VEXVEXBA-960451 format. One line per 8 residues: number of its first residue (from 1); for each residue x, y, z of N, C-alpha, C. Coordinates in nm, 3 decimals. Layout:
NUM> X,Y,Z,X,Y,Z,X,Y,Z | ...
***
This chain:
1> 21.577,-2.952,-0.838,21.690,-2.863,-0.854,21.725,-2.848,-1.002 | 21.722,-2.957,-1.077,21.758,-2.950,-1.218,21.668,-2.854,-1.294 | 21.539,-2.851,-1.260,21.445,-2.761,-1.325,21.483,-2.615,-1.300 | 21.518,-2.582,-1.176,21.558,-2.445,-1.143,21.686,-2.407,-1.214 | 21.781,-2.499,-1.218,21.907,-2.472,-1.286,21.884,-2.448,-1.435 | 21.795,-2.526,-1.492,21.762,-2.510,-1.633,21.700,-2.373,-1.661 | 21.609,-2.331,-1.574,21.546,-2.200,-1.592,21.648,-2.087,-1.580 | 21.738,-2.095,-1.482,21.839,-1.992,-1.468,21.936,-1.995,-1.585
9> 21.969,-2.114,-1.635,22.055,-2.124,-1.753,21.990,-2.055,-1.872 | 21.862,-2.079,-1.893,21.790,-2.014,-2.003,21.794,-1.863,-1.990 | 21.777,-1.815,-1.868,21.780,-1.670,-1.845,21.915,-1.612,-1.883 | 22.019,-1.680,-1.843,22.152,-1.627,-1.867,22.195,-1.638,-2.012 | 22.156,-1.742,-2.080,22.207,-1.766,-2.215,22.118,-1.709,-2.324 | 22.013,-1.639,-2.288,21.928,-1.580,-2.391,21.908,-1.432,-2.363 | 21.874,-1.359,-2.466,21.850,-1.216,-2.450,21.704,-1.185,-2.422 | 21.614,-1.281,-2.441,21.473,-1.254,-2.414,21.443,-1.278,-2.266
17> 21.338,-1.222,-2.218,21.299,-1.238,-2.078,21.205,-1.357,-2.066 | 21.265,-1.473,-2.037,21.182,-1.592,-2.023,21.113,-1.591,-1.886 | 20.997,-1.654,-1.880,20.924,-1.662,-1.753,20.996,-1.760,-1.662 | 21.029,-1.716,-1.543,21.097,-1.801,-1.446,20.998,-1.854,-1.344 | 21.028,-1.968,-1.284,20.936,-2.025,-1.186,20.926,-1.939,-1.061 | 20.812,-1.948,-0.993,20.794,-1.877,-0.868,20.867,-1.951,-0.757 | 20.909,-1.878,-0.656,20.979,-1.937,-0.543,20.892,-2.039,-0.470 | 20.760,-2.023,-0.475,20.669,-2.115,-0.408,20.645,-2.245,-0.483
25> 20.697,-2.259,-0.602,20.680,-2.380,-0.683,20.745,-2.497,-0.610 | 20.668,-2.608,-0.583,20.722,-2.721,-0.507,20.838,-2.792,-0.575 | 20.856,-2.774,-0.707,20.967,-2.840,-0.776,21.097,-2.761,-0.763 | 21.092,-2.643,-0.704,21.210,-2.558,-0.691,21.287,-2.593,-0.565 | 21.421,-2.576,-0.566,21.501,-2.603,-0.447,21.483,-2.492,-0.344 | 21.534,-2.515,-0.224,21.532,-2.412,-0.120,21.606,-2.288,-0.168 | 21.714,-2.307,-0.238,21.791,-2.195,-0.288,21.914,-2.242,-0.364 | 21.959,-2.161,-0.453,22.073,-2.194,-0.537,22.194,-2.116,-0.489
33> 22.307,-2.186,-0.478,22.434,-2.123,-0.443,22.504,-2.091,-0.574 | 22.534,-1.964,-0.594,22.594,-1.916,-0.718,22.742,-1.889,-0.697 | 22.826,-1.957,-0.773,22.969,-1.927,-0.777,22.990,-1.822,-0.883 | 23.083,-1.730,-0.857,23.105,-1.620,-0.952,23.253,-1.598,-0.975 | 23.287,-1.574,-1.100,23.422,-1.531,-1.137,23.409,-1.430,-1.250 | 23.492,-1.328,-1.247,23.479,-1.225,-1.349,23.603,-1.141,-1.368 | 23.600,-1.064,-1.473,23.711,-0.979,-1.513,23.735,-0.864,-1.415 | 23.860,-0.819,-1.411,23.893,-0.697,-1.335,23.871,-0.574,-1.423
41> 23.853,-0.596,-1.551,23.836,-0.485,-1.645,23.694,-0.429,-1.638 | 23.673,-0.320,-1.708,23.542,-0.256,-1.713,23.438,-0.351,-1.772 | 23.323,-0.362,-1.706,23.216,-0.450,-1.753,23.135,-0.380,-1.862 | 23.080,-0.459,-1.953,22.992,-0.404,-2.055,22.851,-0.389,-1.995 | 22.767,-0.311,-2.059,22.628,-0.297,-2.012,22.557,-0.431,-2.017 | 22.584,-0.511,-2.121,22.524,-0.643,-2.133,22.563,-0.731,-2.014 | 22.693,-0.732,-1.979,22.739,-0.813,-1.866,22.674,-0.768,-1.736 | 22.666,-0.637,-1.715,22.604,-0.586,-1.592,22.456,-0.622,-1.585
49> 22.386,-0.614,-1.698,22.243,-0.648,-1.701,22.223,-0.796,-1.669 | 22.302,-0.883,-1.732,22.290,-1.027,-1.707,22.326,-1.061,-1.562 | 22.428,-0.995,-1.509,22.465,-1.019,-1.370,22.351,-0.981,-1.277 | 22.288,-0.866,-1.302,22.173,-0.824,-1.219,22.061,-0.926,-1.228 | 22.027,-0.971,-1.350,21.918,-1.066,-1.367,21.943,-1.195,-1.289 | 22.065,-1.242,-1.289,22.094,-1.371,-1.227,22.117,-1.358,-1.077 | 22.202,-1.266,-1.036,22.234,-1.253,-0.893,22.110,-1.210,-0.814 | 22.026,-1.126,-0.873,21.908,-1.077,-0.801,21.788,-1.170,-0.811
57> 21.801,-1.280,-0.883,21.690,-1.374,-0.896,21.658,-1.434,-0.758 | 21.530,-1.447,-0.723,21.493,-1.497,-0.590,21.539,-1.639,-0.560 | 21.566,-1.721,-0.660,21.615,-1.856,-0.633,21.761,-1.858,-0.588 | 21.835,-1.753,-0.619,21.974,-1.745,-0.577,21.977,-1.692,-0.434 | 22.031,-1.772,-0.342,22.031,-1.733,-0.201,22.172,-1.705,-0.148 | 22.274,-1.747,-0.221,22.411,-1.731,-0.173,22.504,-1.707,-0.290 | 22.602,-1.620,-0.269,22.700,-1.586,-0.373,22.840,-1.610,-0.320 | 22.921,-1.685,-0.397,23.063,-1.705,-0.365,23.145,-1.628,-0.468
65> 23.240,-1.547,-0.422,23.327,-1.475,-0.517,23.466,-1.459,-0.458 | 23.559,-1.406,-0.540,23.700,-1.401,-0.503,23.752,-1.269,-0.452 | 23.665,-1.170,-0.428,23.703,-1.042,-0.369,23.807,-0.965,-0.449 | 23.791,-0.960,-0.580,23.879,-0.879,-0.663,23.804,-0.756,-0.715 | 23.881,-0.656,-0.755,23.820,-0.536,-0.814,23.751,-0.574,-0.945 | 23.659,-0.494,-0.989,23.588,-0.519,-1.114,23.461,-0.598,-1.092 | 23.448,-0.709,-1.164,23.324,-0.786,-1.165,23.290,-0.845,-1.027 | 23.391,-0.894,-0.953,23.364,-0.949,-0.819,23.301,-0.843,-0.729
73> 23.359,-0.723,-0.730,23.307,-0.615,-0.646,23.166,-0.576,-0.687 | 23.138,-0.576,-0.817,23.003,-0.543,-0.865,22.903,-0.651,-0.823 | 22.942,-0.777,-0.838,22.855,-0.888,-0.796,22.828,-0.879,-0.646 | 22.930,-0.847,-0.569,22.915,-0.833,-0.424,22.814,-0.723,-0.390 | 22.828,-0.610,-0.457,22.738,-0.497,-0.431,22.593,-0.534,-0.462 | 22.571,-0.604,-0.575,22.435,-0.647,-0.610,22.377,-0.738,-0.503 | 22.455,-0.839,-0.465,22.407,-0.936,-0.366,22.383,-0.870,-0.230 | 22.469,-0.779,-0.194,22.457,-0.710,-0.066,22.331,-0.623,-0.061
81> 22.303,-0.553,-0.171,22.188,-0.462,-0.175,22.055,-0.534,-0.155 | 22.048,-0.662,-0.194,21.921,-0.733,-0.182,21.923,-0.841,-0.074 | 22.028,-0.842,0.007,22.030,-0.929,0.124,22.067,-1.073,0.101 | 22.144,-1.103,0.000,22.191,-1.241,-0.021,22.305,-1.271,0.075 | 22.318,-1.397,0.114,22.435,-1.439,0.192,22.554,-1.442,0.097 | 22.667,-1.389,0.140,22.786,-1.379,0.055,22.901,-1.453,0.122 | 22.972,-1.533,0.042,23.091,-1.603,0.090,23.209,-1.553,0.006 | 23.309,-1.499,0.074,23.425,-1.444,0.006,23.542,-1.540,0.019
89> 23.607,-1.567,-0.095,23.726,-1.652,-0.102,23.843,-1.560,-0.140 | 23.905,-1.494,-0.041,24.007,-1.394,-0.075,24.139,-1.456,-0.118 | 24.212,-1.384,-0.206,24.346,-1.431,-0.244,24.450,-1.387,-0.141 | 24.562,-1.459,-0.136,24.672,-1.420,-0.049,24.732,-1.288,-0.098 | 24.749,-1.276,-0.229,24.804,-1.155,-0.289,24.695,-1.047,-0.290 | 24.720,-0.938,-0.221,24.617,-0.834,-0.207,24.622,-0.726,-0.316 | 24.705,-0.745,-0.417,24.722,-0.641,-0.520,24.590,-0.600,-0.585 | 24.502,-0.695,-0.615,24.375,-0.664,-0.683,24.254,-0.685,-0.592
97> 24.274,-0.691,-0.461,24.163,-0.711,-0.368,24.067,-0.593,-0.371 | 23.941,-0.622,-0.358,23.837,-0.517,-0.349,23.805,-0.486,-0.204 | 23.841,-0.575,-0.112,23.814,-0.560,0.030,23.664,-0.538,0.055 | 23.584,-0.626,-0.003,23.438,-0.618,0.012,23.398,-0.646,0.157 | 23.297,-0.577,0.203,23.247,-0.591,0.340,23.095,-0.607,0.338 | 23.037,-0.633,0.454,22.893,-0.642,0.463,22.849,-0.717,0.587 | 22.719,-0.715,0.611,22.663,-0.777,0.731,22.659,-0.928,0.721 | 22.597,-0.983,0.617,22.582,-1.128,0.603,22.693,-1.182,0.512
105> 22.818,-1.159,0.553,22.933,-1.199,0.472,23.017,-1.297,0.552 | 23.052,-1.407,0.487,23.136,-1.511,0.547,23.271,-1.507,0.475 | 23.379,-1.518,0.549,23.513,-1.514,0.492,23.581,-1.650,0.502 | 23.633,-1.698,0.392,23.717,-1.817,0.393,23.862,-1.773,0.410 | 23.951,-1.863,0.448,24.092,-1.825,0.462,24.152,-1.782,0.327 | 24.250,-1.693,0.334,24.319,-1.650,0.212,24.394,-1.769,0.152 | 24.388,-1.777,0.019,24.459,-1.884,-0.053,24.515,-1.826,-0.183 | 24.601,-1.903,-0.248,24.654,-1.857,-0.377,24.538,-1.845,-0.476
113> 24.557,-1.765,-0.579,24.450,-1.745,-0.677,24.398,-1.877,-0.732 | 24.488,-1.967,-0.770,24.445,-2.091,-0.836,24.366,-2.180,-0.740 | 24.411,-2.191,-0.616,24.342,-2.276,-0.518,24.205,-2.218,-0.484 | 24.198,-2.089,-0.459,24.068,-2.031,-0.423,23.972,-2.033,-0.542 | 24.021,-2.024,-0.668,23.933,-2.037,-0.784,23.865,-2.173,-0.786 | 23.942,-2.277,-0.755,23.884,-2.412,-0.750,23.780,-2.422,-0.639 | 23.809,-2.361,-0.524,23.712,-2.361,-0.414,23.582,-2.295,-0.457 | 23.592,-2.181,-0.523,23.474,-2.108,-0.569,23.392,-2.196,-0.663
121> 23.457,-2.259,-0.760,23.387,-2.345,-0.856,23.319,-2.462,-0.785 | 23.390,-2.527,-0.693,23.336,-2.644,-0.625,23.218,-2.615,-0.534 | 23.210,-2.495,-0.482,23.111,-2.465,-0.378,22.973,-2.425,-0.429 | 22.957,-2.401,-0.556,22.828,-2.357,-0.605,22.751,-2.463,-0.681 | 22.621,-2.441,-0.691,22.539,-2.522,-0.780,22.559,-2.477,-0.924 | 22.590,-2.348,-0.940,22.606,-2.287,-1.071,22.728,-2.196,-1.071 | 22.788,-2.178,-1.188,22.897,-2.083,-1.204,22.852,-1.976,-1.303 | 22.864,-1.851,-1.262,22.846,-1.739,-1.353,22.985,-1.684,-1.381
129> 23.032,-1.698,-1.505,23.165,-1.652,-1.544,23.151,-1.533,-1.637 | 23.218,-1.425,-1.605,23.210,-1.301,-1.685,23.352,-1.261,-1.723 | 23.408,-1.326,-1.827,23.544,-1.292,-1.869,23.548,-1.161,-1.947 | 23.669,-1.109,-1.966,23.686,-0.984,-2.040,23.643,-1.001,-2.185 | 23.651,-1.120,-2.239,23.611,-1.145,-2.377,23.593,-1.293,-2.401 | 23.544,-1.328,-2.520,23.515,-1.468,-2.550,23.639,-1.553,-2.577 | 23.755,-1.490,-2.594,23.876,-1.565,-2.623,23.947,-1.605,-2.495 | 24.006,-1.723,-2.495,24.078,-1.774,-2.379,24.203,-1.688,-2.359
137> 24.226,-1.647,-2.234,24.344,-1.566,-2.202,24.430,-1.641,-2.101 | 24.556,-1.662,-2.136,24.650,-1.727,-2.045,24.676,-1.634,-1.926 | 24.684,-1.692,-1.807,24.712,-1.614,-1.688,24.590,-1.547,-1.627 | 24.474,-1.561,-1.691,24.351,-1.501,-1.640,24.289,-1.592,-1.534 | 24.258,-1.535,-1.418,24.191,-1.612,-1.313,24.053,-1.657,-1.354 | 23.982,-1.572,-1.428,23.848,-1.608,-1.477,23.857,-1.729,-1.568 | 23.952,-1.726,-1.662,23.966,-1.840,-1.754,24.020,-1.964,-1.682 | 24.098,-1.946,-1.577,24.142,-2.060,-1.496,24.021,-2.130,-1.436
145> 23.927,-2.051,-1.380,23.806,-2.109,-1.321,23.722,-2.179,-1.428 | 23.713,-2.119,-1.547,23.638,-2.182,-1.656,23.703,-2.314,-1.696 | 23.837,-2.315,-1.710,23.905,-2.440,-1.746,23.885,-2.546,-1.638 | 23.892,-2.505,-1.512,23.869,-2.600,-1.403,23.727,-2.656,-1.410 | 23.630,-2.568,-1.437,23.491,-2.613,-1.449,23.478,-2.715,-1.563 | 23.549,-2.693,-1.672,23.546,-2.788,-1.784,23.600,-2.924,-1.742 | 23.708,-2.925,-1.663,23.764,-3.052,-1.616,23.666,-3.127,-1.527 | 23.575,-3.054,-1.465,23.470,-3.114,-1.384,23.354,-3.157,-1.473
153> 23.377,-3.161,-1.605,23.277,-3.198,-1.705,23.161,-3.098,-1.710 | 23.196,-2.972,-1.697,23.099,-2.864,-1.707,23.120,-2.799,-1.843 | 23.013,-2.777,-1.917,23.026,-2.711,-2.046,23.076,-2.569,-2.027 | 23.133,-2.512,-2.131,23.195,-2.380,-2.126,23.103,-2.276,-2.065 | 23.141,-2.215,-1.953,23.048,-2.125,-1.885,23.064,-1.976,-1.913 | 23.143,-1.933,-2.015,23.160,-1.789,-2.030,23.029,-1.723,-2.071 | 22.998,-1.611,-2.008,22.877,-1.533,-2.026,22.751,-1.609,-1.989 | 22.764,-1.730,-1.937,22.649,-1.813,-1.904,22.670,-1.874,-1.768
161> 22.568,-1.940,-1.717,22.585,-2.020,-1.597,22.562,-2.164,-1.634 | 22.628,-2.252,-1.565,22.617,-2.396,-1.591,22.612,-2.469,-1.458 | 22.558,-2.589,-1.460,22.550,-2.672,-1.340,22.691,-2.717,-1.299 | 22.716,-2.712,-1.170,22.844,-2.757,-1.116,22.821,-2.862,-1.009 | 22.930,-2.922,-0.964,22.923,-3.021,-0.858,22.903,-2.950,-0.725 | 22.837,-3.015,-0.627,22.821,-2.955,-0.495,22.956,-2.943,-0.423 | 22.964,-2.853,-0.330,23.085,-2.831,-0.252,23.114,-2.954,-0.168 | 23.238,-3.007,-0.171,23.270,-3.127,-0.092,23.265,-3.100,0.057
***
């Protein structure tokens, strides 16, 4: 698993197209669960390209996201188009909900933004965080998830993916 996580980390944190392992490689895991958090604002072309590269990678088999407009909805659409299993962690407050739907979609109970952000972080092998910018923003759900990931001894995950703890 560590080898696969390392390869996906290299893909996300570099601009070159590194060779990734084949799915048939015996050192690869059955599949990687990707946790996702992102901005509600307009995504850059770079962010959309990196999201496509990572979410559509054959080692990623499941996507967890928070069902908000913007990056969550885009990540959902990518995963849905290629048949990934999707787990939605909806917020209680529906003001920014995207109301994502699909065939292979699992719904968790609605929770407050902060609680469901922690659930999203805890449930994945990796976190892909796509904040509005590189600076920390108070009150941002994306930055809340990043700060929570740091407390779990995860290096700063903005614009990158990092290894996380398995879901309890």
